[in-house]
N, C-alpha and C positions, 0 to 999 in steps of 0.2 A: 042638606047633606048629612048623612049619618056620621057620627063620631066613632073613631076607632077605639076598640077596647084594648086595654093593656094586659099583657101576660104577667104572671107572677114571677118573682125572682127564683122561686123553687122550680119553676118550669123551664128555666133557661137551658139546662143541660139536655133535657129531652127535645126542646125546640131546635137546638143545634144539631142533634142527631137527625131529626126530621129534615132539616135544611140540607144536610149532607146527602141524605137519601134522595131528595128531590134533585140535587145536582147530578147524582149518579144516574138518575132516570131521565136526564136531559130535560128537566123542567125548571129552567132558570128563574122564571117569574115567580113561581111558588117559593123557591129558595130565597129569592130577594125579599119577598114580603116578610118571611119569617125573620130574616136577618135584620130587617128594619125594625121589626117589633122588639127584637132583643136589644138593639142599639138605642131604642127609646129609654130602656132601663139602664143599660150599661154602654154608653157611647164609645168606650175604649175596649170593648170585648174583642180581643184579637182574632178569635176563631170566627166570630160573626163577620168581622171586617174581611178576613181572607175569603170566606165563603161568598161574600157579597161581590168582591172585585175579581176573584180568580176562580172561575168555574173549574171543577174537577175535570181533569183530562184535557184541558185546553192548554197545550204547550206551545202555542204560537210564538210567544215572546222568546222562549228558549230556542226554538227552531231558527228564528231570525238572528238571535245572538250568535248561535253556532255558525250560521252562514257567513256572518260578518267576520268572525274569527278565521274561518277557512279562507276567505278572500284575502285577509291580511297576511296569513301564513303563505298562501300561494304566491303572492307578489312580494313577499318579504318586505312589507311596509314597516316603517319605523316612525315613531313619534318625532315630529319636527323639533329641532332645538329652538328654544325661545331666544329671540334677540333682545338684548338689553339696550333699550333706547332711552337715553336720558334727555329730558326736556331741556331746551336751551335756557340759559339764564337771561333774564331781562335786564 
């Protein structure tokens, strides 16, 4: 099996731009590959992490959240009061 080649630290900024372009072109596998190469050098690179886990234009989680909020508002639901239960003394 062939070994992957590492990118240079100087090339990270351009690689991030390229990954973002691939996301916009709806090519997630290419963007993922670039992000993984970046994270080999900088595991905590926030932009690479975001591009890796949240594809541009995918607002599914926001749409689900908004639906939940609307249901809560429609039915005027409130958070339950927590009951304080003390364990019995032995």
